Each structure stands twice: as structure tokens, then as C-alpha cells.
N, C-alpha and C positions, 0 to 999 in steps of 0.2 A: 624324389619327384613330389612327394607330398600328396596334394589333393587329387591329382590325376593318377598317380602311380597304381593304386589298388584297382582302380576301375579299368585302366588300360592294359595292365601287365599281361593278361592272357592273350592279347591281340598284337599282331605285328604290323598290320597295315591299317592305318586310321584314315577314314574318310572325313574330310573337313568341309563344312558348309561355308559359304561366302561370308556370312555374318562374323565368323571368327576372325577373318582377315581384316574386315572393316573395324571391328572392335580393337584389334591390335594396332593397326595403322593409325587410327584416330585416338589411341590411348584412352579408350572409354574407362572412366573411373571405376565402374562396377566390375567390368569384365577383363580389363587388361592384366591384372595380376594372374588370372588363370591362363590367358592366352600367352603371356610371357613364359609361364611354366610349361605349357604345352609345346610351344615352338622351340624352347630350349631343349626339351627332350627329343624333338624331331631333329634339330640341328646336330645334337650329339650322337644321333643314330640309335637312340633307345627304342625307337620305332620309326616306321616310314609313314609319311603323310601323303595323301592323295586327294586331289580335287580336280575339277574339270575346267575347261576353258570358259565356262559360264562365270566362274569366279573372276577371271581376268576382266571380262566384260563389266561385271557388276562393280568391281573395285575402282575402275577408272572412270565410271560415269560421272560421279560427283566432281572430281577435279576437272574433267573436261567441260562439264556444264558451267563451272566457275571460271573457265578460261585458264586453268592452271595445268597446261600441257606438261610442264616440268615435273609436277607432282605425279601426274598420270604416268609419265615415263619411269619415274622413280618406283612407283608401286609395281609397275609391270616388271621392272628389273629385279626387284626384291622377290616377287612371286616366282619368276622364271628361273632364278639362280639360287633359290633357297636350298641348302643341303638337305638331302633325304626327302625331298618333296617332288612329286610328279604332278604335272598339270596335263590332264588327258584331253586330247582333241576330241571333238564331237564327230565321230565317223558314223557310218551306217549301222554298225553293231551297237553303238551307244544309243542311237536313235531308236532302233528296234527294242532294245531293253527298256528304254524310257517309255515307249508306247505301251509295252506290257505292264509296266509299273503304273502308268496313268489309268489303264483299263482296269487293273485289279484294285488299286488303292485310291484312285481319283486324286492323284497329286497334281499340282500345278506344273505346267511344262518345264519351267526352269528347275524345279525341285526334282522332277522325274529324270531330267538329263543329268543333273548333278549326282544323284544317287545311282542312276544307271551306270554312269562312267566309273564310279567308285566300285560298285559291285563287280563289273566286268574285269576290273584290274586287281581284284583280290581283296578288297576291303571287307572286313568282317565286323567293323565297328564304325560308327558315324557320329560325329559331334555336331550339334546344331542348336539353335534356339527357336526352331520352328516346330511347334507342336504337331502340325499336320504330318510331318515326316515320321512321327511315332507310329503311324499306320503301318509302316513296313517292318515293324519289329520282328515279325516272323522270319524275315529274310536277312536282317541286319540288326546287330545290337546298336540301338540308338540311345544316345545320352543327350538330354536337354540341359544346356548350360545353366539355366535358371534353377533347375532341380538340383544340379550339382552344387551350386552356390548355397541353396537352401539347406542342403544336407550338411554343409560345413559350418553353418552358423548356429 
């Protein structure tokens, strides 16, 4: 697995922030080599991925705003049918966990919901590019994608 292997190896359930999916779907030149590696490992079952329904909302906003319903449906199908990836619905337990995270770490609501869903479903590792999420590092091992890239160059 290369770049992710050593960092992820001790973890079995990986929380994934929305930006990782956006980088991957849009083939971002800086980040897509890492996201390809990450999603390849998840697809092969090397670890399990987890994200929340917040990701679904956020990945289809841009295609919908551009009138590209077919792309929005494609993104949704990819997300919902990806092997070894669970998309967690936002139930009351997730909302309560998110409220606690917001109170303790002052996270933005979508971030608190995303992280709360991942924590409640067993994630002990979270990959993001949002530095504000580092605040929760006492509860979850957080990796910032930019930091990972910097350490590789």
C-alpha cells in the first residue's frame, strides 16, 4: 500500500471525510494518487471505510447545482455500493454524539456529524484535510492529507 500502509496498518475501521471523495471523483491532481491508493485498499478489504450521510449530501451538491443529475446519481451509486465502505445514516445517537463533540471541541455541525457517526460505528482513525478536526485527536487518530503528502516529499 505504500504511503498509507504504515499509517493505517494498526487500524481496521477508517473514518473518511467528504473531501477525500471529492478529490477522488474529480481526480484532483495533487490528491488523487493518494485517494486511489486508499480506496484500492478499502475495496480489497485491507481495512473498512466509514463515512456518514453528510458525505452523500456534499458530493452531489456540485453536480446538482450544475444541472448534472446523471453525475449526481453516479456519485451516489459509487458511494453507496463501494465494497467495504459503510455510509452511516444520521440518527439520534449520531446527533447526540455530534452535539457532545461540538460542545467539547467547537467543531462545525457537518464535521461533528461526520466524526460522530464514524466514532459511534467503531472508527479509530480519521482521514481529512480539515485542520479543525485535529482538535479531536484525543478521541480519534486524525491524519491531515496535506501533512501526509508533505511527509512523502
